[in-house]
N, C-alpha and C positions, 0 to 999 in steps of 0.2 A: 631644763626648759623645753617645752613641747615645740617641735618644729612646725611653724605656721603653714608650711606647704603640705604637711601630712594630715591636715584636718580631714576627718571622715575618709581616710585613705585605706582602702582594703580591696581584696578581690571581689567581695560582694558589692562594694560600693565604689566603683572605679571612676566616679565622675571627675575627680581631680587628677586622674592618672593621664595627664596630657603630655604632649611632646614638650611644651614649654616647661612643665614641671620637671621632666626628666633632664632637660638641659641644665636646669638650675641646681639639681640635687644629686644627679647620678654619680658624680665623682666623689661626693663626700658622704652620701647616705647609704649605708648598707641595706637598710630596710627597703629603700627604693629599688636598689638592684635586685633584691630578692623578689619584690613584687613584679618588676618587669619580667623577670625570668618565669614567674608563675603564670603571668598573663600572656607571655610570649609577645611582648611588645618590643619592636625593634628600636635600636639606637640610631641616631643620625651620626654617620661616620664617613671617613674617606674610603672610597672603593673604586675599582676599575669600571670604566664605561667604554664599550666597544661600539663604534659606528659601523654597522654592517654594510652600509652603502659604500663607505670608503675602503673597507677590507677587501684585499685582493686574494685572500686565501693562501698566502705564502707560508703561514705557520711559524714565522719567526717569533712571534709573541708567545706561542705555546711552548716553544723550546726554551725561551728565556725565563718563563715563570717558575720560580723555585718551589712554589707551593703546588704546582701541577693543577692550578685552578682554571686554566684555559685549555680548551680542546677544540679541534677542528670538527665542525658539524655541518654537513652539506656544503662543504667548501668555504665556510666562514668561521672565524674565530668566535667562540662563545665562552662566557663565564659560566662554568658548570654550576657553581653554588656560591652564594654570598659568603658562607662560613669558611670557604677555602681561601678567600682573598684577604691578604693582610693590609692592602691599600697603600703599600710602599711604592708600587709602580716600577718594579724591576723590568717589566715587559715594555714600558714606554719607549726606551731608546731603540728597541729592536724593530719597531714598526716602521717600514719604509713609506707607508701611506698616511702617517699621522692620524690613524684611525682609533687610537686609544688615548684616553685622558683620565685623570683622577677627578671624581666629582664627590660631592657630599650628598648623601641621601639616606633614607631609612634602610637599614640592612642588619641582618643578624651579626652578632659579634664574631670576630675571627676565632675559629676553633683550631688551635695549633695541634691539639691531641688528635682530632679527626683527620687533619692533614697528614700527620705522621703515620697514622694507621692506614690511610688510603695509599700513601706512597709505598709503605712496606708491603701491603697486600699486592700492589701492582708489580713490585719487584719479584715477589715470590711467584706470581703468575707467569711473568716473563722468563724467569729462570727455569721454571717447570717446563714451559713451552720449548725453551732452547736446549736444555740438558736432559729433560726427562725422556723416558722411552714410551712413545705413543702406543696405545693399544692397537690402533688401526691406522694404517697409512693409505691414503687414497691413491689408487694406481695412477690417477691423472696428475699427481704431484711428484711422481718418481722421476729423478733426473735421468736424462738419456740424451745422447748425441745423435744428430740426424745427418746422414751423409748424402751429398749431392755431387755428381761429376760436374766438372767445369763446363763440359760440352753438352750437358743434359738438355734435351729438348723433347717436347711432346707434340707429335704431329696432330694437325687438325683433321677432323672428320670431313668427309666430302660434302656434308650438308651444313657445315658450320659457317654461318654468315657473319660471325662476330668481327669486331674490329681487330681483335687479337689474331684472328685467322689470316688477316691480310699481311701479317708480318712474316714474310717468306714462308708461309705455310705452317708455322709453328706457334703454339700457345706459350705464353710466359710460364715459367716453372717456379716453384717455391724455392727460396734461398734461405729458409730458416734452418739454422744449424744445431738447435738444441730445444729441449722441452724440460720443464715449463718455461714460460716467458714472463709471467706476472712477477713483479718484484716481491710481492708478499709470499709467493710460493717457491721461488727458486732457492735451492740449497746453497749457502755461501761457499761451501767447500767442494762444489761440483767440479769434476776434473776438466770440464771444457773451459773453465776460466783460465787455466794455465796458458800463458802466452796469447791471450785473447785481445782482440780489438773490441772494446765494449761499446754497444749502442744502447743508450737509455732514451726511450721514446715515450711521449704521451700517447695514451690509447687512441686518440682521434687522428693522429698524424697519418696512420696507414690507410685510413678511410678518405682523408682529404687529398693525399698525394698519390697519384695514379701509379707511378713507377717505383713504389716504395721498396719492393723486394730487391730490384736490381740496383737502385741508387743508394740504398741505406743498409738493408739487412745482409746483403751479399758480403761474405768474408767477415762478418761480425757475430759476436754473441749478443743476442737481443734481449733486453729487459724492458717491459712496458708497465705503466701505471698511470693513475690519475689522482692527483692530490685533492681534487674536489670530491671524489667519491670514496677514497680510502682514508679512514680516520687513523692513520699511523704516520710515524716519522720515517720516511724512506732513508734518511741520511744514515741511520744506525746500521741497517743491513748493507747499504752501499759502501759504508766505511769498512765493514768487515770483509766484503768481497774484494775491494781494492787493496786493503792492507795485507790480506793473507794470500793473495794470488799475484802472479806475474802478469799484470794488465799492461798491455803495450800502449794503448790509447783509449780515450773516451770521447764519444760523440753524443751530444744531447740534441734530440730532435723534438721540438715543441711547437705548439700552435701559437698564433699571435694573441690569443685571448689572455687576459691577466692571470687567471688561475693557474696557467701553466708555469708561471714564475715560481710556484712552489716546488715543482719538479726540478727546475734548473737550480734553485737554491739548495735543494737537498743534495744534488750531485756535486755542486761546488763545495759545500760544507764537507761532504765525504772525502773529496780530494784533499782538502786542507787537513782534515782529521787523520787521514792515512799517513801523513808525513812524507809522501812520495811526490816526486816531480814527474808528472805524467802529462804528455800533451793532450789538450782537450779542445773541443770545438762546439759551438752552439749553432744549430740551423733552425730558423724560424719559418714555419709554413703558414700561409694565409688560409682563411676558411674556404676560399675557392680553389685551393690546391697549388698555389704558386710558392716558390722559394723567395722569401722576403729578405732574408739576411743569413749569411754564413761566413 
């Protein structure tokens, strides 16, 4: 018996190829499925929806997504491609801002094969980057220790009228103990991590807080990053650093803005994943340079 819904149904004559028709026949009619695929018509199915206004950029949902369908883009969680989302919602419980929900809308079908291929390719790229021998190493990324004497001071010139010059005739000096400082660039096995007090700071903190070198960088190994600008999971490298080195303490210095929560979460997760009991502290800096919480 001819299916009444299939009357005049073809790629050339798609007049009956409606959403209503698909909903009534898709699960039972192979011809309909074939026609939808040929005409690239999407099904209505469950899929993740992210409210970017609520999203604080912490990255917890991206870490929780088993399909790797969510990525951090410009400091916000984004669904990379409909095909990668299975609609099961493993990412929902991870969101502290209730910015994710499951909705029903037109979307491409979940493509399990594409997801597996993407994850496999990503792992190969990460392993190559981690274990491969790079053809060229940027001199700016080479690890090195920087030595400063405890009593080191820089005299001010006679014509220096800056505020710094009024401090007993001496300018502030750098307290940076190592290079590089970016989390993305620092080698996890650098010798300066042995016995270190670790400072993990948001990029903006050193600009907002005037006495950052003396109050925070001094006597610390310093790592800086911005979860809003860097599309990576800091917790992986931080876990490796903490787990494989004798870290004595960890201090997190963040700004009061919500996106800095991603940096704090990354450090806390790294401490948990390392399996070590290490004292840690969070210091929050206001946008006008005050210490709000420590």
